[in-house]
C-alpha positions in Angstrom: 15.4 10.8 -24.9 16.5 10.5 -21.4 18.3 7.3 -19.9 15.3 6.4 -18.1 13.0 6.6 -21.1 15.6 4.5 -22.9 15.7 1.9 -20.3 11.9 1.5 -19.9 11.6 0.9 -23.5 14.0 -1.6 -23.5 12.6 -3.4 -20.8 9.1 -3.2 -22.6 10.6 -4.8 -25.5 12.5 -7.0 -23.5 9.2 -8.4 -22.1 7.2 -8.2 -25.0 10.4 -10.4 -26.8 10.2 -12.9 -23.8 6.2 -13.1 -24.4 6.4 -13.8 -27.9 9.2 -16.2 -27.5 7.5 -18.4 -24.7 4.4 -18.5 -26.8 6.0 -19.6 -29.8 8.4 -22.3 -28.1 5.6 -23.2 -25.3 5.6 -27.4 -24.9 2.0 -28.7 -25.8 0.8 -31.3 -23.7 0.3 -34.8 -25.4 -3.0 -35.9 -26.4 -4.5 -38.9 -27.1 -6.3 -37.9 -30.3 -4.8 -38.9 -33.9 -3.8 -36.3 -36.5 -7.0 -35.9 -38.9 -6.9 -38.0 -42.1 -7.3 -36.9 -45.4 -10.5 -38.0 -47.3 -9.8 -39.9 -50.6 -11.1 -37.6 -53.5 -10.5 -38.2 -57.1 -7.7 -36.7 -58.3 -6.5 -35.3 -55.4 -2.9 -33.7 -55.1 -0.6 -33.7 -52.1 0.0 -30.4 -50.5 3.4 -29.2 -50.8 4.1 -27.9 -47.3 1.9 -30.7 -45.5 3.6 -32.7 -42.5 1.5 -35.9 -43.0 0.9 -37.7 -46.1 -2.6 -37.9 -47.0 -4.1 -41.5 -46.1 -5.6 -42.7 -49.4 -7.9 -45.6 -49.5 -6.8 -47.9 -52.8 -9.3 -47.7 -55.6 -10.1 -51.2 -57.5 -8.1 -51.5 -60.7 -10.6 -51.2 -63.8 -8.2 -53.8 -66.1 -9.1 -57.5 -65.5 -6.8 -59.2 -63.4 -8.2 -62.8 -64.3 -5.5 -63.9 -66.2 -3.0 -64.3 -63.5 -5.7 -65.3 -61.0 -7.6 -67.9 -62.6 -7.4 -70.9 -64.8 -9.0 -70.9 -68.3 -10.1 -73.9 -70.4 -10.4 -73.6 -73.8 -12.5 -76.2 -75.6 -13.2 -77.4 -79.3 -13.4 -80.3 -81.5 -11.7 -81.5 -84.5 -13.6 -82.8 -87.4 -12.1 -86.1 -87.1 -14.1 -86.4 -83.6 -11.2 -85.8 -81.0 -12.4 -83.0 -78.5 -9.4 -80.9 -76.8 -9.2 -78.5 -73.7 -6.2 -76.1 -73.8 -5.2 -75.0 -70.4 -4.4 -71.2 -69.7 -2.5 -70.9 -66.3 -0.3 -68.2 -64.8 -0.2 -66.0 -68.4 0.5 -69.2 -70.9 -1.0 -72.2 -72.2 0.3 -74.9 -70.4 -1.2 -78.3 -72.3 -4.0 -79.8 -74.4 -5.8 -82.7 -73.2 -7.3 -84.7 -76.0 -10.4 -87.0 -75.6 -12.3 -89.0 -78.0 -15.0 -91.9 -77.3 -13.4 -95.2 -77.3 -9.8 -93.7 -76.8 -7.7 -93.5 -73.9 -6.6 -89.4 -73.0 -3.7 -87.7 -74.4 -1.9 -84.9 -73.0 0.0 -82.7 -75.0 2.5 -80.0 -73.3 2.6 -76.8 -75.0 5.7 -74.7 -75.2 5.7 -71.0 -76.2 7.3 -70.2 -79.8 6.7 -67.0 -80.9 4.2 -64.0 -81.5 2.9 -63.7 -85.1 2.3 -60.7 -87.1 -1.0 -59.8 -85.8 0.8 -60.0 -82.0 -1.0 -63.5 -81.4 0.9 -65.9 -79.2 1.8 -69.2 -80.8 2.4 -72.4 -78.7 3.9 -75.7 -80.2 3.3 -79.2 -79.0 3.1 -82.6 -80.3 0.2 -85.3 -80.3 1.5 -88.7 -79.1 4.8 -87.4 -80.1 4.2 -87.7 -83.6 1.9 -85.2 -85.0 2.6 -81.6 -84.5 0.3 -79.3 -82.7 0.0 -75.3 -83.1 -2.1 -73.3 -80.8 -3.0 -69.7 -81.7 -4.0 -67.5 -78.9 -6.6 -65.1 -80.7 -6.9 -62.8 -77.8 -3.1 -61.9 -77.8 -2.4 -63.2 -74.3 -5.7 -61.5 -72.9 -7.7 -64.7 -72.4 -11.2 -64.2 -70.6 -14.5 -65.9 -71.0 -15.6 -65.9 -74.5 -11.9 -65.6 -76.1 -10.9 -68.1 -78.9 -8.2 -70.4 -80.0 -7.2 -71.6 -83.1 -5.7 -75.4 -82.6 -3.8 -76.7 -85.7 -2.6 -80.4 -86.4 -0.5 -81.1 -89.2 -2.8 -84.3 -90.4 -6.3 -83.0 -89.0 -6.2 -79.1 -89.8 -7.6 -76.3 -87.9 -10.3 -75.9 -85.2 -11.4 -73.0 -83.2 -12.1 -73.2 -79.6 -13.8 -70.8 -76.8 -12.4 -70.0 -73.2 -14.4 -70.3 -70.1 -13.2 -70.2 -66.3 -12.1 -73.5 -65.4 -14.0 -75.5 -62.8 
C-alpha cells in the first residue's frame, strides 16, 4: 500500500471516528416534557436496566382496617337485668359500662390478661371493685360488626354480647 493511500484511509477513519464520537456525545437540548410514567399493572415487575422507577398507584387493602380506625361497642344483657356495653378501641377492649333501670351507671376498666387455648383474648376487671369480671373476645382480636364477646361475672354467670360500630 502506498503512503498516500494509508494517509487517506487514516484520514477517512479519523473522520468517521469523530462523527461517531460527536453523535454519541452531543448535548441534547433541555425539554419541558416529563419522562413517561409506567401505568400500574397487576403483577408488574420492574425492568432491570430501567433508569426511572415505575410510578405505581397504591391499591386499596383487602384486609379490614376498621379495628384501628373505628371504635366498637359490644352490648349484652345479664340474666339479673344489668346491661353492659364493652368498648373496643385501638385494638383492645378498654372498659365495660353497666346500666340497669333504677341504678346508677358503673364503669369497669379492663386490662388484657392473656389469650386462652383457642387464641381468644381475655380481659379482666371488676364491678364496683368487688365482683370479678372476665371478657372473652370470641373474634380472636378481629372485632368487626357482628363479632361476639362473652362477659362473665363471678356471681351472675356468663352472657354473650354482639359488637357494632360505636356511634
